[in-house]
Backbone and ligand atoms as CSV (ligand in chain L), in Angstrom:
chain,resi,resn,atom,element,x,y,z
A,1,MET,N,N,-47.369,-29.821,-26.712
A,1,MET,CA,C,-48.248,-28.662,-26.510
A,1,MET,C,C,-47.507,-27.614,-25.655
A,2,PRO,N,N,-47.485,-26.355,-26.095
A,2,PRO,CA,C,-46.817,-25.319,-25.282
A,2,PRO,C,C,-47.479,-25.205,-23.911
A,3,VAL,N,N,-46.692,-24.816,-22.916
A,3,VAL,CA,C,-47.197,-24.828,-21.546
A,3,VAL,C,C,-48.406,-23.899,-21.374
A,4,ALA,N,N,-48.400,-22.770,-22.090
A,4,ALA,CA,C,-49.524,-21.826,-21.947
A,4,ALA,C,C,-50.832,-22.480,-22.409
A,5,ASP,N,N,-50.764,-23.270,-23.487
A,5,ASP,CA,C,-51.969,-23.949,-23.991
A,5,ASP,C,C,-52.425,-25.025,-23.025
A,6,ARG,N,N,-51.453,-25.741,-22.481
A,6,ARG,CA,C,-51.781,-26.814,-21.539
A,6,ARG,C,C,-52.454,-26.234,-20.281
A,7,VAL,N,N,-51.900,-25.114,-19.811
A,7,VAL,CA,C,-52.464,-24.444,-18.632
A,7,VAL,C,C,-53.891,-23.991,-18.934
A,8,HIS,N,N,-54.066,-23.405,-20.119
A,8,HIS,CA,C,-55.370,-22.901,-20.523
A,8,HIS,C,C,-56.396,-24.042,-20.579
A,9,GLU,N,N,-55.969,-25.152,-21.174
A,9,GLU,CA,C,-56.849,-26.311,-21.329
A,9,GLU,C,C,-57.247,-26.883,-19.955
A,10,LEU,N,N,-56.263,-26.989,-19.079
A,10,LEU,CA,C,-56.542,-27.541,-17.746
A,10,LEU,C,C,-57.449,-26.640,-16.939
A,11,ARG,N,N,-57.249,-25.332,-17.116
A,11,ARG,CA,C,-58.101,-24.371,-16.415
A,11,ARG,C,C,-59.563,-24.591,-16.770
A,12,ARG,N,N,-59.789,-24.833,-18.059
A,12,ARG,CA,C,-61.160,-25.082,-18.511
A,12,ARG,C,C,-61.682,-26.401,-17.933
A,13,GLU,N,N,-60.818,-27.405,-17.950
A,13,GLU,CA,C,-61.256,-28.718,-17.460
A,13,GLU,C,C,-61.579,-28.701,-15.966
A,14,VAL,N,N,-60.758,-28.004,-15.181
A,14,VAL,CA,C,-61.062,-27.975,-13.735
A,14,VAL,C,C,-62.328,-27.158,-13.464
A,15,SER,N,N,-62.569,-26.130,-14.281
A,15,SER,CA,C,-63.823,-25.364,-14.132
A,15,SER,C,C,-65.019,-26.258,-14.392
A,16,ASP,N,N,-64.946,-27.046,-15.468
A,16,ASP,CA,C,-66.045,-27.962,-15.802
A,16,ASP,C,C,-66.230,-28.990,-14.696
A,17,LEU,N,N,-65.104,-29.477,-14.202
A,17,LEU,CA,C,-65.134,-30.483,-13.143
A,17,LEU,C,C,-65.839,-29.944,-11.894
A,18,ALA,N,N,-65.505,-28.702,-11.538
A,18,ALA,CA,C,-66.092,-28.098,-10.330
A,18,ALA,C,C,-67.619,-28.023,-10.453
A,19,LEU,N,N,-68.101,-27.826,-11.669
A,19,LEU,CA,C,-69.557,-27.761,-11.874
A,19,LEU,C,C,-70.169,-29.164,-11.869
A,20,ALA,N,N,-69.389,-30.143,-12.327
A,20,ALA,CA,C,-69.936,-31.490,-12.540
A,20,ALA,C,C,-70.036,-32.323,-11.260
A,21,VAL,N,N,-69.125,-32.107,-10.313
A,21,VAL,CA,C,-69.118,-32.989,-9.127
A,21,VAL,C,C,-69.989,-32.400,-8.007
A,22,PRO,N,N,-70.565,-33.291,-7.172
A,22,PRO,CA,C,-71.486,-32.787,-6.157
A,22,PRO,C,C,-70.821,-32.234,-4.892
A,23,THR,N,N,-69.618,-32.695,-4.584
A,23,THR,CA,C,-69.014,-32.297,-3.296
A,23,THR,C,C,-67.575,-31.827,-3.488
A,24,ALA,N,N,-67.092,-31.062,-2.507
A,24,ALA,CA,C,-65.696,-30.607,-2.518
A,24,ALA,C,C,-64.757,-31.806,-2.411
A,25,HIS,N,N,-65.184,-32.821,-1.673
A,25,HIS,CA,C,-64.365,-34.028,-1.524
A,25,HIS,C,C,-64.080,-34.658,-2.889
A,26,GLU,N,N,-65.138,-34.806,-3.680
A,26,GLU,CA,C,-64.951,-35.377,-5.023
A,26,GLU,C,C,-64.142,-34.465,-5.921
A,27,LEU,N,N,-64.351,-33.166,-5.763
A,27,LEU,CA,C,-63.580,-32.213,-6.568
A,27,LEU,C,C,-62.083,-32.381,-6.272
A,28,MET,N,N,-61.735,-32.461,-5.001
A,28,MET,CA,C,-60.323,-32.597,-4.626
A,28,MET,C,C,-59.748,-33.921,-5.116
A,29,GLU,N,N,-60.510,-35.007,-4.952
A,29,GLU,CA,C,-60.046,-36.338,-5.384
A,29,GLU,C,C,-59.753,-36.344,-6.888
A,30,THR,N,N,-60.648,-35.764,-7.665
A,30,THR,CA,C,-60.495,-35.811,-9.120
A,30,THR,C,C,-59.459,-34.797,-9.592
A,31,MET,N,N,-59.414,-33.655,-8.917
A,31,MET,CA,C,-58.462,-32.596,-9.307
A,31,MET,C,C,-57.007,-33.052,-9.136
A,32,VAL,N,N,-56.700,-33.738,-8.040
A,32,VAL,CA,C,-55.304,-34.165,-7.841
A,32,VAL,C,C,-54.898,-35.172,-8.921
A,33,LYS,N,N,-55.833,-36.034,-9.297
A,33,LYS,CA,C,-55.533,-37.021,-10.354
A,33,LYS,C,C,-55.280,-36.308,-11.681
A,34,LEU,N,N,-56.154,-35.371,-11.999
A,34,LEU,CA,C,-56.059,-34.639,-13.270
A,34,LEU,C,C,-54.743,-33.863,-13.357
A,35,LEU,N,N,-54.425,-33.126,-12.309
A,35,LEU,CA,C,-53.199,-32.311,-12.341
A,35,LEU,C,C,-51.957,-33.203,-12.414
A,36,HIS,N,N,-51.969,-34.294,-11.663
A,36,HIS,CA,C,-50.809,-35.192,-11.627
A,36,HIS,C,C,-50.601,-35.869,-12.976
A,37,GLU,N,N,-51.709,-36.260,-13.585
A,37,GLU,CA,C,-51.633,-37.005,-14.853
A,37,GLU,C,C,-51.259,-36.095,-16.022
A,38,ARG,N,N,-51.772,-34.884,-16.017
A,38,ARG,CA,C,-51.626,-34.038,-17.204
A,38,ARG,C,C,-50.439,-33.080,-17.152
A,39,MET,N,N,-50.009,-32.701,-15.975
A,39,MET,CA,C,-48.868,-31.791,-15.863
A,39,MET,C,C,-47.639,-32.629,-15.533
A,40,LEU,N,N,-46.793,-32.812,-16.508
A,40,LEU,CA,C,-45.720,-33.805,-16.379
A,40,LEU,C,C,-44.706,-33.457,-15.295
A,41,LYS,N,N,-44.634,-32.173,-14.941
A,41,LYS,CA,C,-43.695,-31.791,-13.886
A,41,LYS,C,C,-44.351,-31.702,-12.506
A,42,TYR,N,N,-45.639,-32.031,-12.415
A,42,TYR,CA,C,-46.309,-32.062,-11.112
A,42,TYR,C,C,-46.195,-33.496,-10.591
A,43,ASN,N,N,-45.134,-33.784,-9.873
A,43,ASN,CA,C,-44.847,-35.166,-9.508
A,43,ASN,C,C,-45.534,-35.632,-8.232
A,44,TRP,N,N,-45.969,-34.717,-7.413
A,44,TRP,CA,C,-46.788,-35.052,-6.230
A,44,TRP,C,C,-47.798,-33.918,-6.082
A,45,VAL,N,N,-49.068,-34.271,-5.990
A,45,VAL,CA,C,-50.132,-33.265,-5.906
A,45,VAL,C,C,-51.064,-33.665,-4.767
A,46,GLY,N,N,-51.250,-32.783,-3.791
A,46,GLY,CA,C,-52.136,-33.175,-2.700
A,46,GLY,C,C,-52.716,-31.991,-1.939
A,47,PHE,N,N,-53.783,-32.286,-1.219
A,47,PHE,CA,C,-54.403,-31.298,-0.334
A,47,PHE,C,C,-54.043,-31.621,1.109
A,48,TYR,N,N,-53.758,-30.580,1.867
A,48,TYR,CA,C,-53.710,-30.675,3.320
A,48,TYR,C,C,-54.844,-29.797,3.827
A,49,MET,N,N,-55.634,-30.330,4.777
A,49,MET,CA,C,-56.750,-29.554,5.316
A,49,MET,C,C,-56.556,-29.369,6.820
A,50,LEU,N,N,-56.944,-28.202,7.314
A,50,LEU,CA,C,-56.837,-27.951,8.754
A,50,LEU,C,C,-57.810,-28.871,9.495
A,51,GLU,N,N,-57.308,-29.527,10.513
A,51,GLU,CA,C,-58.177,-30.402,11.305
A,51,GLU,C,C,-59.118,-29.543,12.135
A,52,PRO,N,N,-60.425,-29.771,12.023
A,52,PRO,CA,C,-61.357,-28.939,12.779
A,52,PRO,C,C,-61.102,-29.072,14.281
A,53,GLY,N,N,-60.952,-27.944,14.939
A,53,GLY,CA,C,-60.837,-27.930,16.398
A,53,GLY,C,C,-59.490,-28.346,16.970
A,54,ALA,N,N,-58.516,-28.735,16.120
A,54,ALA,CA,C,-57.232,-29.205,16.656
A,54,ALA,C,C,-56.475,-28.065,17.322
A,55,GLN,N,N,-55.917,-28.333,18.498
A,55,GLN,CA,C,-55.144,-27.343,19.245
A,55,GLN,C,C,-53.832,-27.963,19.668
A,56,PRO,N,N,-52.638,-27.553,19.200
A,56,PRO,CA,C,-52.444,-26.469,18.237
A,56,PRO,C,C,-52.984,-26.864,16.849
A,57,PRO,N,N,-53.240,-25.846,16.011
A,57,PRO,CA,C,-53.778,-26.130,14.680
A,57,PRO,C,C,-52.872,-27.083,13.897
A,58,MET,N,N,-53.499,-27.959,13.134
A,58,MET,CA,C,-52.766,-29.034,12.458
A,58,MET,C,C,-53.306,-29.242,11.046
A,59,LEU,N,N,-52.385,-29.403,10.090
A,59,LEU,CA,C,-52.786,-29.742,8.717
A,59,LEU,C,C,-52.760,-31.260,8.579
A,60,ALA,N,N,-53.795,-31.818,7.988
A,60,ALA,CA,C,-53.851,-33.268,7.796
A,60,ALA,C,C,-53.920,-33.566,6.301
A,61,LEU,N,N,-53.166,-34.571,5.898
A,61,LEU,CA,C,-53.145,-34.965,4.486
A,61,LEU,C,C,-54.537,-35.407,4.040
A,62,GLY,N,N,-54.953,-34.879,2.899
A,62,GLY,CA,C,-56.246,-35.261,2.326
A,62,GLY,C,C,-56.009,-36.002,1.020
A,63,ALA,N,N,-56.794,-35.674,0.004
A,63,ALA,CA,C,-56.637,-36.327,-1.300
A,63,ALA,C,C,-55.249,-36.033,-1.846
A,64,PHE,N,N,-54.574,-37.063,-2.346
A,64,PHE,CA,C,-53.266,-36.820,-2.979
A,64,PHE,C,C,-52.995,-37.851,-4.055
A,65,GLU,N,N,-52.061,-37.509,-4.931
A,65,GLU,CA,C,-51.641,-38.405,-6.008
A,65,GLU,C,C,-50.126,-38.337,-6.071
A,66,GLY,N,N,-49.475,-39.494,-6.058
A,66,GLY,CA,C,-48.014,-39.548,-6.015
A,66,GLY,C,C,-47.619,-40.476,-4.885
A,67,ALA,N,N,-46.313,-40.523,-4.597
A,67,ALA,CA,C,-45.832,-41.454,-3.573
A,67,ALA,C,C,-46.335,-41.048,-2.195
A,68,MET,N,N,-46.532,-42.038,-1.322
A,68,MET,CA,C,-46.939,-41.753,0.057
A,68,MET,C,C,-45.879,-40.867,0.715
A,69,THR,N,N,-46.328,-39.879,1.474
A,69,THR,CA,C,-45.407,-38.965,2.155
A,69,THR,C,C,-45.337,-39.303,3.646
A,70,PRO,N,N,-44.163,-39.122,4.277
A,70,PRO,CA,C,-44.105,-39.315,5.729
A,70,PRO,C,C,-44.851,-38.207,6.483
A,71,HIS,N,N,-45.153,-37.094,5.785
A,71,HIS,CA,C,-45.776,-35.952,6.477
A,71,HIS,C,C,-47.292,-35.977,6.299
A,72,THR,N,N,-47.948,-36.761,7.158
A,72,THR,CA,C,-49.410,-36.853,7.044
A,72,THR,C,C,-50.097,-35.802,7.917
A,73,ARG,N,N,-49.370,-35.290,8.924
A,73,ARG,CA,C,-49.906,-34.197,9.757
A,73,ARG,C,C,-48.781,-33.191,9.952
A,74,ILE,N,N,-49.084,-31.904,9.703
A,74,ILE,CA,C,-48.047,-30.866,9.777
A,74,ILE,C,C,-48.566,-29.702,10.633
A,75,PRO,N,N,-47.859,-29.382,11.736
A,75,PRO,CA,C,-48.264,-28.212,12.523
A,75,PRO,C,C,-47.988,-26.925,11.735
A,76,LEU,N,N,-48.693,-25.859,12.073
A,76,LEU,CA,C,-48.591,-24.631,11.273
A,76,LEU,C,C,-47.231,-23.946,11.369
A,77,ASN,N,N,-46.439,-24.312,12.372
A,77,ASN,CA,C,-45.116,-23.679,12.477
A,77,ASN,C,C,-44.028,-24.529,11.815
A,78,GLN,N,N,-44.446,-25.508,11.002
A,78,GLN,CA,C,-43.444,-26.349,10.331
A,78,GLN,C,C,-43.677,-26.424,8.828
A,79,GLY,N,N,-42.548,-26.476,8.098
A,79,GLY,CA,C,-42.623,-26.764,6.669
A,79,GLY,C,C,-43.091,-25.594,5.836
A,80,ILE,N,N,-43.007,-25.809,4.551
A,80,ILE,CA,C,-43.507,-24.826,3.591
A,80,ILE,C,C,-45.036,-24.842,3.676
A,81,CYS,N,N,-45.571,-26.026,3.961
A,81,CYS,CA,C,-47.021,-26.146,4.129
A,81,CYS,C,C,-47.510,-25.295,5.292
A,82,GLY,N,N,-46.813,-25.377,6.428
A,82,GLY,CA,C,-47.198,-24.574,7.586
A,82,GLY,C,C,-47.089,-23.086,7.281
A,83,ALA,N,N,-46.036,-22.705,6.547
A,83,ALA,CA,C,-45.822,-21.278,6.212
A,83,ALA,C,C,-46.973,-20.746,5.364
A,84,ALA,N,N,-47.421,-21.530,4.389
A,84,ALA,CA,C,-48.503,-21.060,3.506
A,84,ALA,C,C,-49.813,-20.945,4.286
A,85,ALA,N,N,-50.094,-21.940,5.123
A,85,ALA,CA,C,-51.366,-21.920,5.864
A,85,ALA,C,C,-51.383,-20.812,6.910
A,86,SER,N,N,-50.245,-20.589,7.589
A,86,SER,CA,C,-50.268,-19.584,8.661
A,86,SER,C,C,-50.237,-18.166,8.113
A,87,SER,N,N,-49.628,-17.971,6.929
A,87,SER,CA,C,-49.566,-16.614,6.358
A,87,SER,C,C,-50.753,-16.329,5.441
A,88,GLY,N,N,-51.420,-17.368,4.968
A,88,GLY,CA,C,-52.501,-17.171,3.993
A,88,GLY,C,C,-51.978,-16.729,2.635
A,89,GLN,N,N,-50.690,-17.003,2.386
A,89,GLN,CA,C,-50.063,-16.589,1.117
A,89,GLN,C,C,-49.575,-17.813,0.344
A,90,THR,N,N,-49.588,-17.690,-0.981
A,90,THR,CA,C,-48.947,-18.705,-1.819
A,90,THR,C,C,-47.456,-18.696,-1.549
A,91,VAL,N,N,-46.870,-19.896,-1.392
A,91,VAL,CA,C,-45.413,-19.980,-1.240
A,91,VAL,C,C,-44.868,-20.805,-2.408
A,92,VAL,N,N,-43.909,-20.230,-3.131
A,92,VAL,CA,C,-43.239,-20.933,-4.225
A,92,VAL,C,C,-41.767,-21.048,-3.864
A,93,VAL,N,N,-41.238,-22.270,-3.908
A,93,VAL,CA,C,-39.817,-22.477,-3.603
A,93,VAL,C,C,-39.171,-23.109,-4.837
A,94,ASP,N,N,-38.270,-22.373,-5.459
A,94,ASP,CA,C,-37.632,-22.846,-6.698
A,94,ASP,C,C,-36.589,-23.922,-6.441
A,95,ASP,N,N,-35.951,-23.868,-5.253
A,95,ASP,CA,C,-34.927,-24.857,-4.920
A,95,ASP,C,C,-35.111,-25.219,-3.441
A,96,VAL,N,N,-35.765,-26.359,-3.204
A,96,VAL,CA,C,-36.109,-26.715,-1.816
A,96,VAL,C,C,-34.863,-26.946,-0.956
A,97,SER,N,N,-33.724,-27.280,-1.591
A,97,SER,CA,C,-32.504,-27.542,-0.809
A,97,SER,C,C,-31.978,-26.269,-0.153
A,98,LYS,N,N,-32.453,-25.118,-0.642
A,98,LYS,CA,C,-31.984,-23.842,-0.078
A,98,LYS,C,C,-32.987,-23.228,0.889
A,99,ASP,N,N,-34.080,-23.947,1.184
A,99,ASP,CA,C,-35.104,-23.384,2.066
A,99,ASP,C,C,-35.133,-24.197,3.361
A,100,SER,N,N,-34.754,-23.554,4.473
A,100,SER,CA,C,-34.615,-24.288,5.740
A,100,SER,C,C,-35.968,-24.753,6.281
A,101,ARG,N,N,-37.081,-24.186,5.757
A,101,ARG,CA,C,-38.404,-24.610,6.240
A,101,ARG,C,C,-38.812,-25.958,5.665
A,102,TYR,N,N,-38.193,-26.341,4.558
A,102,TYR,CA,C,-38.643,-27.499,3.772
A,102,TYR,C,C,-38.633,-28.814,4.559
A,103,LEU,N,N,-39.757,-29.528,4.528
A,103,LEU,CA,C,-39.852,-30.885,5.082
A,103,LEU,C,C,-39.821,-31.844,3.894
A,104,ALA,N,N,-38.828,-32.721,3.852
A,104,ALA,CA,C,-38.652,-33.575,2.672
A,104,ALA,C,C,-39.724,-34.651,2.594
A,105,CYS,N,N,-40.270,-34.778,1.405
A,105,CYS,CA,C,-41.295,-35.786,1.139
A,105,CYS,C,C,-40.673,-36.843,0.239
A,106,SER,N,N,-39.868,-36.381,-0.734
A,106,SER,CA,C,-39.151,-37.301,-1.621
A,106,SER,C,C,-37.787,-36.690,-1.908
A,107,LEU,N,N,-36.772,-37.556,-2.007
A,107,LEU,CA,C,-35.417,-37.046,-2.276
A,107,LEU,C,C,-35.334,-36.404,-3.657
A,108,GLU,N,N,-36.276,-36.764,-4.517
A,108,GLU,CA,C,-36.244,-36.249,-5.885
A,108,GLU,C,C,-36.829,-34.842,-6.027
A,109,THR,N,N,-37.561,-34.401,-5.009
A,109,THR,CA,C,-38.225,-33.092,-5.121
A,109,THR,C,C,-37.207,-31.959,-5.206
A,110,LYS,N,N,-37.419,-31.084,-6.199
A,110,LYS,CA,C,-36.526,-29.932,-6.377
A,110,LYS,C,C,-37.243,-28.602,-6.121
A,111,SER,N,N,-38.534,-28.537,-6.476
A,111,SER,CA,C,-39.264,-27.282,-6.253
A,111,SER,C,C,-40.684,-27.611,-5.785
A,112,GLU,N,N,-41.329,-26.583,-5.212
A,112,GLU,CA,C,-42.638,-26.820,-4.574
A,112,GLU,C,C,-43.473,-25.556,-4.611
A,113,ILE,N,N,-44.786,-25.744,-4.713
A,113,ILE,CA,C,-45.721,-24.617,-4.559
A,113,ILE,C,C,-46.798,-25.042,-3.565
A,114,VAL,N,N,-47.174,-24.118,-2.689
A,114,VAL,CA,C,-48.287,-24.372,-1.769
A,114,VAL,C,C,-49.219,-23.161,-1.820
A,115,VAL,N,N,-50.492,-23.427,-2.106
A,115,VAL,CA,C,-51.491,-22.357,-2.248
A,115,VAL,C,C,-52.615,-22.581,-1.229
A,116,PRO,N,N,-52.876,-21.606,-0.368
A,116,PRO,CA,C,-53.966,-21.764,0.606
A,116,PRO,C,C,-55.339,-21.867,-0.058
A,117,VAL,N,N,-56.232,-22.591,0.611
A,117,VAL,CA,C,-57.644,-22.668,0.216
A,117,VAL,C,C,-58.425,-21.866,1.250
A,118,PHE,N,N,-59.246,-20.938,0.774
A,118,PHE,CA,C,-60.025,-20.076,1.670
A,118,PHE,C,C,-61.506,-20.407,1.595
A,119,VAL,N,N,-62.165,-20.366,2.758
A,119,VAL,CA,C,-63.627,-20.426,2.813
A,119,VAL,C,C,-64.087,-19.191,3.581
A,120,HIS,N,N,-64.863,-18.356,2.921
A,120,HIS,CA,C,-65.317,-17.088,3.506
A,120,HIS,C,C,-64.144,-16.319,4.123
A,121,GLY,N,N,-63.042,-16.267,3.399
A,121,GLY,CA,C,-61.894,-15.467,3.831
A,121,GLY,C,C,-60.980,-16.112,4.859
A,122,GLU,N,N,-61.313,-17.318,5.308
A,122,GLU,CA,C,-60.475,-18.013,6.301
A,122,GLU,C,C,-59.753,-19.180,5.635
A,123,VAL,N,N,-58.474,-19.369,6.008
A,123,VAL,CA,C,-57.731,-20.527,5.482
A,123,VAL,C,C,-58.313,-21.812,6.076
A,124,VAL,N,N,-58.655,-22.763,5.204
A,124,VAL,CA,C,-59.153,-24.058,5.693
A,124,VAL,C,C,-58.239,-25.212,5.281
A,125,GLY,N,N,-57.299,-24.910,4.389
A,125,GLY,CA,C,-56.400,-25.955,3.911
A,125,GLY,C,C,-55.526,-25.397,2.809
A,126,GLU,N,N,-54.958,-26.301,2.010
A,126,GLU,CA,C,-54.052,-25.833,0.957
A,126,GLU,C,C,-53.825,-26.919,-0.080
A,127,LEU,N,N,-53.416,-26.468,-1.251
A,127,LEU,CA,C,-53.036,-27.365,-2.346
A,127,LEU,C,C,-51.517,-27.307,-2.469
A,128,ASP,N,N,-50.877,-28.466,-2.355
A,128,ASP,CA,C,-49.416,-28.574,-2.329
A,128,ASP,C,C,-48.966,-29.382,-3.547
A,129,ILE,N,N,-48.013,-28.856,-4.301
A,129,ILE,CA,C,-47.483,-29.598,-5.461
A,129,ILE,C,C,-45.958,-29.592,-5.417
A,130,ASP,N,N,-45.383,-30.790,-5.596
A,130,ASP,CA,C,-43.926,-30.946,-5.637
A,130,ASP,C,C,-43.511,-31.320,-7.053
A,131,SER,N,N,-42.319,-30.859,-7.443
A,131,SER,CA,C,-41.792,-31.200,-8.765
A,131,SER,C,C,-40.384,-31.747,-8.645
A,132,HIS,N,N,-40.054,-32.687,-9.517
A,132,HIS,CA,C,-38.682,-33.196,-9.586
A,132,HIS,C,C,-37.787,-32.230,-10.363
A,133,PHE,N,N,-38.362,-31.136,-10.849
A,133,PHE,CA,C,-37.624,-30.163,-11.657
A,133,PHE,C,C,-37.470,-28.857,-10.884
A,134,PRO,N,N,-36.272,-28.246,-10.933
A,134,PRO,CA,C,-36.115,-26.969,-10.228
A,134,PRO,C,C,-36.978,-25.886,-10.870
A,135,ALA,N,N,-37.448,-24.969,-10.064
A,135,ALA,CA,C,-38.196,-23.797,-10.536
A,135,ALA,C,C,-39.309,-24.162,-11.524
A,136,ALA,N,N,-40.063,-25.216,-11.195
A,136,ALA,CA,C,-41.122,-25.676,-12.111
A,136,ALA,C,C,-42.338,-24.747,-12.102
A,137,PHE,N,N,-42.505,-23.968,-11.011
A,137,PHE,CA,C,-43.767,-23.233,-10.841
A,137,PHE,C,C,-43.627,-21.768,-11.222
A,138,THR,N,N,-43.605,-21.554,-12.538
A,138,THR,CA,C,-43.524,-20.210,-13.106
A,138,THR,C,C,-44.871,-19.509,-12.901
A,139,ALA,N,N,-44.944,-18.245,-13.289
A,139,ALA,CA,C,-46.138,-17.435,-13.029
A,139,ALA,C,C,-47.406,-18.096,-13.581
A,140,GLU,N,N,-47.335,-18.672,-14.764
A,140,GLU,CA,C,-48.565,-19.253,-15.323
A,140,GLU,C,C,-49.011,-20.493,-14.526
A,141,HIS,N,N,-48.032,-21.238,-13.995
A,141,HIS,CA,C,-48.392,-22.374,-13.138
A,141,HIS,C,C,-48.999,-21.879,-11.825
A,142,GLN,N,N,-48.398,-20.834,-11.271
A,142,GLN,CA,C,-48.930,-20.280,-10.013
A,142,GLN,C,C,-50.393,-19.899,-10.190
A,143,GLU,N,N,-50.654,-19.276,-11.318
A,143,GLU,CA,C,-52.017,-18.822,-11.578
A,143,GLU,C,C,-52.983,-20.004,-11.672
A,144,LEU,N,N,-52.550,-21.066,-12.349
A,144,LEU,CA,C,-53.386,-22.266,-12.477
A,144,LEU,C,C,-53.648,-22.898,-11.102
A,145,VAL,N,N,-52.598,-23.038,-10.301
A,145,VAL,CA,C,-52.750,-23.705,-9.004
A,145,VAL,C,C,-53.631,-22.847,-8.090
A,146,GLN,N,N,-53.474,-21.521,-8.174
A,146,GLN,CA,C,-54.324,-20.634,-7.375
A,146,GLN,C,C,-55.784,-20.744,-7.826
A,147,TYR,N,N,-55.973,-20.887,-9.107
A,147,TYR,CA,C,-57.328,-21.040,-9.637
A,147,TYR,C,C,-57.961,-22.338,-9.095
A,148,CYS,N,N,-57.180,-23.412,-9.101
A,148,CYS,CA,C,-57.670,-24.709,-8.584
A,148,CYS,C,C,-58.049,-24.581,-7.108
A,149,ALA,N,N,-57.182,-23.951,-6.322
A,149,ALA,CA,C,-57.445,-23.794,-4.883
A,149,ALA,C,C,-58.703,-22.946,-4.664
A,150,MET,N,N,-58.878,-21.931,-5.512
A,150,MET,CA,C,-60.063,-21.063,-5.400
A,150,MET,C,C,-61.340,-21.862,-5.684
A,151,LEU,N,N,-61.286,-22.732,-6.708
A,151,LEU,CA,C,-62.465,-23.546,-7.039
A,151,LEU,C,C,-62.859,-24.445,-5.858
A,152,VAL,N,N,-61.863,-24.997,-5.188
A,152,VAL,CA,C,-62.154,-25.873,-4.041
A,152,VAL,C,C,-62.772,-25.057,-2.908
A,153,GLY,N,N,-62.228,-23.863,-2.649
A,153,GLY,CA,C,-62.796,-22.991,-1.617
A,153,GLY,C,C,-64.247,-22.657,-1.916
A,154,LYS,N,N,-64.527,-22.309,-3.168
A,154,LYS,CA,C,-65.909,-21.962,-3.555
A,154,LYS,C,C,-66.828,-23.175,-3.407
A,155,LYS,N,N,-66.310,-24.355,-3.774
A,155,LYS,CA,C,-67.132,-25.570,-3.669
A,155,LYS,C,C,-67.431,-25.876,-2.198
A,156,LEU,N,N,-66.443,-25.681,-1.344
A,156,LEU,CA,C,-66.680,-25.897,0.095
A,156,LEU,C,C,-67.727,-24.920,0.615
A,157,GLU,N,N,-67.704,-23.690,0.077
A,157,GLU,CA,C,-68.687,-22.690,0.510
A,157,GLU,C,C,-70.094,-23.055,0.067
A,158,THR,N,N,-70.204,-23.578,-1.156
A,158,THR,CA,C,-71.543,-23.780,-1.721
A,158,THR,C,C,-72.085,-25.184,-1.484
A,159,ALA,N,N,-71.194,-26.191,-1.542
A,159,ALA,CA,C,-71.680,-27.576,-1.481
A,159,ALA,C,C,-71.253,-28.285,-0.200
A,160,GLY,N,N,-70.292,-27.716,0.516
A,160,GLY,CA,C,-69.763,-28.400,1.699
A,160,GLY,C,C,-68.831,-29.527,1.291
A,161,ARG,N,N,-68.324,-30.227,2.304
A,161,ARG,CA,C,-67.339,-31.275,2.015
A,161,ARG,C,C,-67.982,-32.441,1.297
L,1,SME,N1,N,-42.624,-30.319,1.596
L,1,SME,C1,C,-43.723,-30.005,2.471
L,1,SME,C2,C,-44.208,-31.232,3.201
L,1,SME,C3,C,-45.250,-32.002,2.476
L,1,SME,S1,S,-44.647,-33.049,1.269
L,1,SME,O1,O,-44.058,-32.178,0.248
L,1,SME,C4,C,-45.846,-33.866,0.532
L,1,SME,C5,C,-43.316,-28.911,3.450
L,1,SME,O2,O,-42.161,-28.508,3.474
L,1,SME,O3,O,-44.174,-28.467,4.199
């Protein structure tokens, strides 16, 4: 299946999923499984959420699919994850070996995307995806991952965790 069709199909499935599940927690749990299983180059898929009240602010590993990572808690001034959460911007890294911010999760990882999750305009966490393939996150993938992160933000707004 061409990548554009696969992206289109998944977009529909995650939309349906967001309507079908009662909580953001379930949405995140099922979404990471779906993305990991169906997108062959998404080799690690997970959410990091800001710990409520933590000082300094800290990202904590939430629902994920793929190998266990040594980075279960990440301060906002570290990693690509910290960069995305502190700037509120999507970060795409085509070659992680050339990015000094990168915190290694697996030796096989070649590229990464991190998309913030917003609730009422505030960053509350992020969706992080690693690939064993360089430059895996082209514009259409970015759009899909941003769409997924947006659905989680909306679910947190309407249904809570
Ligand atoms: N690579 C991330 C750390 C998380 S692992 O990829 C799961 C980073 O640089 O922040």
